[in-house]
N, CA, C and O of each residue as an XYZ file, in Angstrom:
292
protein
N     -39.803    -22.261      3.989
C     -38.440    -22.394      4.874
C     -38.523    -21.607      6.046
O     -39.027    -20.485      6.107
N     -37.816    -22.477      7.320
C     -38.270    -21.670      8.422
C     -36.859    -21.230      9.188
O     -36.112    -22.093      9.650
N     -36.635    -20.158      9.258
C     -35.469    -19.555      9.787
C     -35.889    -18.779     11.228
O     -36.902    -18.119     11.459
N     -34.725    -19.100     12.135
C     -35.097    -18.665     13.540
C     -33.882    -17.250     13.690
O     -32.760    -17.238     13.183
N     -34.474    -16.203     14.482
C     -33.773    -15.134     14.534
C     -34.011    -14.609     15.876
O     -35.211    -14.487     16.124
N     -33.053    -14.192     17.004
C     -33.332    -13.438     18.043
C     -33.227    -12.398     17.874
O     -32.119    -11.881     17.733
N     -34.645    -11.553     17.817
C     -34.046    -10.027     17.627
C     -34.958     -9.105     18.826
O     -36.041     -9.490     19.267
N     -34.416     -8.091     19.152
C     -34.807     -7.061     19.862
C     -35.659     -6.130     19.490
O     -35.291     -5.214     18.755
N     -37.243     -6.254     20.061
C     -38.212     -5.180     19.821
C     -37.835     -3.873     19.987
O     -37.286     -3.536     21.036
N     -38.095     -2.910     18.911
C     -37.908     -1.683     19.339
C     -39.099     -0.667     18.809
O     -39.461     -0.905     17.657
N     -39.606      0.172     19.319
C     -40.162      1.208     19.197
C     -40.261      2.214     17.865
O     -39.597      3.242     18.000
N     -40.890      2.103     16.764
C     -41.053      2.973     16.104
C     -42.561      3.751     15.744
O     -43.518      3.201     15.199
N     -42.506      4.915     16.119
C     -43.702      6.031     16.554
C     -44.199      5.404     17.322
O     -43.598      5.130     18.361
N     -45.559      4.925     17.067
C     -46.612      4.051     18.177
C     -46.516      2.810     18.018
O     -47.246      2.161     18.766
N     -45.595      1.967     16.997
C     -45.956      0.676     16.889
C     -44.656      0.199     17.299
O     -43.827      1.036     17.656
N     -44.363     -1.021     17.299
C     -43.296     -1.983     17.907
C     -42.562     -2.664     16.570
O     -43.337     -3.140     15.740
N     -41.275     -2.741     16.319
C     -40.864     -3.412     15.161
C     -39.618     -4.386     15.402
O     -38.799     -4.095     16.273
N     -39.486     -5.455     14.688
C     -38.367     -6.294     14.880
C     -37.766     -6.282     13.545
O     -38.317     -6.318     12.445
N     -36.236     -6.211     13.933
C     -35.316     -5.859     12.814
C     -34.671     -7.699     12.311
O     -34.396     -8.636     13.061
N     -34.623     -7.632     10.996
C     -34.228     -9.041     10.458
C     -32.767     -8.405     10.241
O     -32.492     -7.306      9.760
N     -31.862     -9.459     10.759
C     -30.325     -9.061     10.539
C     -30.072     -9.046      9.122
O     -30.574     -9.946      8.449
N     -29.248     -8.007      8.467
C     -28.735     -7.930      7.258
C     -28.248     -9.508      6.719
O     -28.510     -9.928      5.591
N     -27.617    -10.153      7.589
C     -27.314    -11.238      7.294
C     -28.019    -12.594      6.801
O     -27.726    -13.338      5.865
N     -29.189    -12.668      7.877
C     -29.939    -13.503      7.507
C     -31.036    -13.206      6.054
O     -31.353    -13.964      5.137
N     -31.362    -11.964      6.305
C     -32.123    -11.433      5.157
C     -31.457    -11.664      3.684
O     -32.026    -11.855      2.610
N     -29.935    -11.576      4.015
C     -29.168    -11.913      2.603
C     -29.402    -13.296      2.222
O     -29.730    -13.673      1.096
N     -29.183    -14.118      3.377
C     -29.164    -15.650      2.852
C     -30.529    -16.218      2.549
O     -30.679    -17.212      1.838
N     -31.662    -15.457      3.193
C     -32.819    -16.112      2.881
C     -33.579    -15.139      1.549
O     -34.750    -15.152      1.169
N     -32.511    -14.404      1.095
C     -33.232    -13.478     -0.048
C     -34.467    -12.856      0.367
O     -35.507    -12.974     -0.282
N     -34.372    -12.210      1.415
C     -35.624    -11.295      2.064
C     -34.954     -9.782      1.405
O     -33.795     -9.367      1.392
N     -36.123     -9.245      0.927
C     -36.211     -7.984      0.400
C     -37.185     -7.146      1.264
O     -38.115     -7.591      1.935
N     -36.714     -5.538      1.095
C     -38.077     -4.790      1.289
C     -38.961     -5.076      0.519
O     -38.857     -5.354     -0.676
N     -40.205     -5.005      1.390
C     -41.592     -5.288      0.458
C     -41.983     -6.783      0.514
O     -43.149     -7.040      0.214
N     -41.245     -7.704      0.824
C     -41.523     -9.095      0.967
C     -42.629     -9.430      2.028
O     -42.662     -8.658      2.987
N     -43.374    -10.268      2.016
C     -44.272    -10.372      3.028
C     -43.825    -11.709      3.760
O     -43.711    -12.777      3.160
N     -43.625    -11.571      4.894
C     -42.820    -12.653      5.852
C     -44.189    -13.245      7.005
O     -45.124    -12.528      7.363
N     -44.028    -14.393      7.333
C     -44.927    -14.654      8.400
C     -44.101    -14.627      9.695
O     -42.920    -14.941      9.549
N     -44.455    -14.349     10.784
C     -43.483    -14.103     12.071
C     -44.337    -14.688     12.961
O     -45.540    -14.427     12.947
N     -43.682    -15.702     13.986
C     -43.979    -16.256     14.915
C     -43.500    -15.709     16.207
O     -42.290    -15.895     16.332
N     -44.049    -15.092     17.217
C     -43.599    -14.764     18.373
C     -43.295    -15.578     19.621
O     -44.256    -16.211     20.059
N     -42.256    -15.674     20.214
C     -42.007    -16.095     21.597
C     -41.416    -15.354     22.270
O     -40.284    -14.949     22.004
N     -42.090    -15.035     23.287
C     -41.378    -14.039     24.076
C     -40.227    -15.039     24.989
O     -40.353    -16.155     25.493
N     -39.084    -14.079     24.936
C     -37.744    -15.010     25.791
C     -37.753    -14.747     26.844
O     -37.834    -13.546     27.101
N     -37.685    -15.622     27.858
C     -37.684    -15.627     29.188
C     -36.594    -15.511     30.089
O     -36.000    -16.545     30.393
N     -36.195    -14.311     30.615
C     -34.968    -13.835     31.212
C     -34.872    -14.525     32.931
O     -35.429    -14.114     33.949
N     -34.080    -15.526     32.765
C     -33.825    -16.223     33.908
C     -33.615    -15.538     35.044
O     -34.063    -15.955     36.112
N     -32.996    -14.546     34.961
C     -32.617    -13.468     36.208
C     -33.740    -13.015     36.927
O     -33.713    -12.903     38.153
N     -34.926    -12.692     36.100
C     -36.038    -12.138     36.643
C     -36.915    -13.211     37.603
O     -37.761    -12.880     38.435
N     -36.550    -14.398     37.316
C     -37.167    -15.562     37.885
C     -36.560    -15.787     39.295
O     -37.436    -16.127     40.090
N     -35.390    -15.705     39.816
C     -34.510    -15.685     40.956
C     -35.520    -14.635     42.304
O     -35.690    -14.948     43.482
N     -35.879    -13.752     41.794
C     -36.487    -12.907     42.682
C     -37.892    -13.603     43.105
O     -38.388    -13.578     44.231
N     -38.406    -14.211     41.978
C     -40.217    -14.438     42.443
C     -40.382    -15.778     43.425
O     -41.439    -16.060     43.989
N     -39.187    -16.530     43.526
C     -39.428    -17.825     44.631
C     -38.795    -17.287     45.881
O     -37.660    -16.882     46.131
N     -39.825    -17.405     46.542
C     -39.994    -17.094     48.222
C     -39.777    -18.442     49.041
O     -40.070    -19.502     48.487
N     -39.299    -18.442     50.273
C     -38.831    -19.669     51.182
C     -38.820    -19.025     52.430
O     -38.448    -17.867     52.618
N     -39.273    -19.869     53.344
C     -39.539    -19.482     54.850
C     -38.330    -19.610     55.151
O     -37.956    -18.650     55.826
N     -37.218    -20.660     54.885
C     -35.924    -20.966     55.151
C     -34.859    -20.312     54.325
O     -34.933    -19.787     53.214
N     -33.669    -20.505     55.290
C     -32.834    -19.800     54.230
C     -32.262    -20.767     53.355
O     -32.718    -21.910     53.322
N     -31.106    -20.339     52.496
C     -30.802    -21.350     51.355
C     -29.713    -22.238     52.293
O     -29.469    -23.371     51.876
N     -29.187    -21.891     53.269
C     -28.410    -22.651     53.956
C     -29.109    -23.689     54.959
O     -28.630    -24.768     55.304
N     -30.167    -23.221     55.301
C     -30.737    -24.115     56.091
C     -31.532    -25.425     54.859
O     -31.675    -26.554     55.327
N     -31.820    -25.272     53.925
C     -32.309    -25.920     52.969
C     -31.076    -27.038     52.144
O     -31.294    -28.061     51.494
N     -29.767    -26.365     52.481
C     -28.559    -27.128     51.936
C     -28.329    -27.996     52.982
O     -28.177    -29.166     52.632
N     -28.258    -27.765     54.181
C     -28.183    -28.330     55.385
C     -28.974    -29.781     55.221
O     -28.394    -30.865     55.152
N     -30.280    -29.607     55.178
C     -31.210    -30.549     54.985
C     -31.088    -31.823     53.691
O     -31.342    -33.027     53.731
N     -30.765    -31.251     52.976
C     -30.381    -32.146     51.607
C     -29.327    -33.107     52.023
O     -29.500    -34.325     52.072
N     -27.900    -32.303     52.406
C     -27.022    -32.929     52.959
C     -26.803    -33.798     54.308
O     -25.795    -34.342     54.758
N     -28.088    -33.722     54.763
C     -28.247    -34.515     56.182
C     -28.381    -36.172     55.871
O     -27.887    -37.077     56.545
N     -29.151    -36.286     54.718
C     -29.154    -37.904     54.345
C     -27.586    -38.563     53.547
O     -27.445    -39.736     53.202
N     -26.815    -37.755     53.432
C     -25.573    -38.217     52.780
C     -24.910    -38.710     53.914
O     -24.055    -39.563     53.673
N     -25.048    -38.457     54.862
C     -24.124    -38.871     56.042
C     -24.139    -40.370     56.471
O     -23.244    -41.125     56.853
N     -25.635    -40.547     56.248
C     -26.199    -41.903     56.765
C     -25.821    -42.993     55.910
O     -25.993    -44.126     56.358
N     -25.242    -42.829     54.540
C     -24.848    -43.779     53.518
C     -23.274    -44.427     53.928
O     -22.738    -45.259     53.196
């Protein structure tokens, strides 16, 4: 059975841990000591991407260029 959970990684001593929400554990009948398989996929924060794109022109100049084609039609 496959269940997806978004969880926050937390530090426990020198290790990192992921907490399974109680409701998901109850529904899936997961108990302390059970062995589970975990697939990890880091979630991308879109806010981090905005600062990484650099352009030589202002956003207004880019919008003006795109809009210039609209007047010809």
